Phi, psi and omega in degrees: 000144176273161179280149174223079184302333181299332182277003179254006182299145183297141176204166177297151182306312183296337181282342187236339193251000175284161187304314184295319178295322180297313180298316180300315181295319180295314181296325176295319178297317180299316182294321185268352185058050179237180174206162175297141180216148175281185184254353183209162173269138180250130177253113181255119181302133178297333178301334180290345176265352188236345186282123175300323180295317178297317180299317179298321179293323179293319177299318178299321178296319179298335178276337183271337185260152171294120182236136179299131181256323180189164172285152177303327181297340177283347178236055190286329186239160179303130180091349177295136185218159172224130177237123177198170177272142174225124184051039176082002183251126174291123182234158178224124175243139185213146174276112185280172183296334180275004177092349179273164174264131174250151179222142186218160166287128188277076181207128176296143182279001176272295184229010172088003178296141175294137186266353179209153177225145175065228181216163180164209180215128183220159174269339179198167180243115181252123177296126184279003176276305181231000173089006175302136191235137185236143177282175179295342177269005178087353183290140176287119185258327188211136172237111177303137182052054186300338181296343178281359180232066183298136176083358182288138178259111181301324182296343180259005185232030173285170175301143184281119183282156169234164182294137179217140177217134179251119183210140176054037177076017183227142174262118178255139179237134172245114188285324186233135179302129183213351184080004178278117183263153175290130183281166173298135182233148172288172176300126185244293177240122187270164186296335183267007177274137186236145174288131184239002182214162175296148177295131178268136173228117184230131177264126181245134180280076179196151174299144187299329182287322177298318179298314182298319184302326182293340181280335197242036168206143180253013180292339186265359191301312184296316186279328183269327187234050186295334182244000183248289182275323186302320180299340181255341184240202183242156172273110174059049171231107182218155165259139180229118181236137177250138173222106185064230180282353192253170179218162168225130175249130180254127178248102182280152173266156181301327184289357178296343177301334181299333183287346181298334182274355181262150171302147186303322182291346180261359183280121176241142188270348183302126181087358183243355181195170172238134172260136172236111177266133171251112179263114185300135004267321201232027185235143178231144173235120179251122177251111182257192186301314187232005177205164181233141175240134169258117187244123178248124179260099187264111178296130176258315172219181180296338182238013177222146184224135171264124176264119179251123187234124171256131182249127184233148171293164175264016178172187181232022180284175178303131178081003184298320182292315180298318178296319180296319180295318179296317180299314182295322179296319179300314182294316184292335181261004179252260191268349186299316180295324178297318179298318182295321179296320178297315181301315180294324178293322176298317179300316178296325181291343179302327184283353183289334184076010184288328187239132169273332178222157166261136184257112178257115185278187185293338177279353182246040189289337175293324176293317178300318178298318178299310183292324177297317180293318179297315180299316179295322182290328178277341189295000000 
């Protein structure tokens, strides 16, 4: 496909990202044999994938920005909780009795033991070291043999809170006060979407940015997925939209041509494309035909990443779970494994010394937008 920079001009989200506008733009690209393209080539220093100092700065940034921690559906009932590390910090998120989500540093105020592990549902959190017990609001409720701690003020020894905001079906956590606010977002995860599978956690031997880059460009489809994705999709035909620090890449299926015969107001995209949202810095939301995935790329070391995946139905109607499972099975057995192998190979190639920079062309403008935003945020 040829580039068509004119179709990348800035516009309001609603002017470009609603279903009818998306279908119209895709059909125009098919007719013209074009694709969305950026206006410049981005050169990203390879040192940024290998430098310990750069990696430390990126972790610090992940603590300063609102980052998706889990979908709201994972904390559906009072007492539901998730405990895991984010940017190297043990955190605990829980649905409190008042219906809101609270988030804390996951450490007992006595000796620092984590008060929760994994996920589940509880009425309170009791440290298994000495039994100090905290309510769902983080308040210290009980100290066994309290007489051994004369003068202690329980009100000053609750779990340490961190910033939390629940929006668009997602729980966002900001670990450190920074003044960075959550930007306006389009509809992402709706209230009727339900988790239908166990949370996936996979460790990949690759820097988190290399892993992220593979999600947000379709320039590689023909060469990487010739027998998996390509028979159903297009070679290098994507829509790329930026909104604030974030982006959305649209991957149309070949069968979207069928919509050309319908009046524009009747065109619906379900079953005709995949949306991939990149929420700055390290979160992706993929909305496919019958299910949605919230993907968190959690850096573990400079060269390893934990991928945490929540799988949700695209509704709650009859058969929604079965359709979501079939959809997810198709994706997991087609191109996902191919992408992971490429990502790991790129990581190994860093040591070759062949490249001082990685060159991201005009067809990879979502990646360029990510690196431009990251560089500015670290600057």
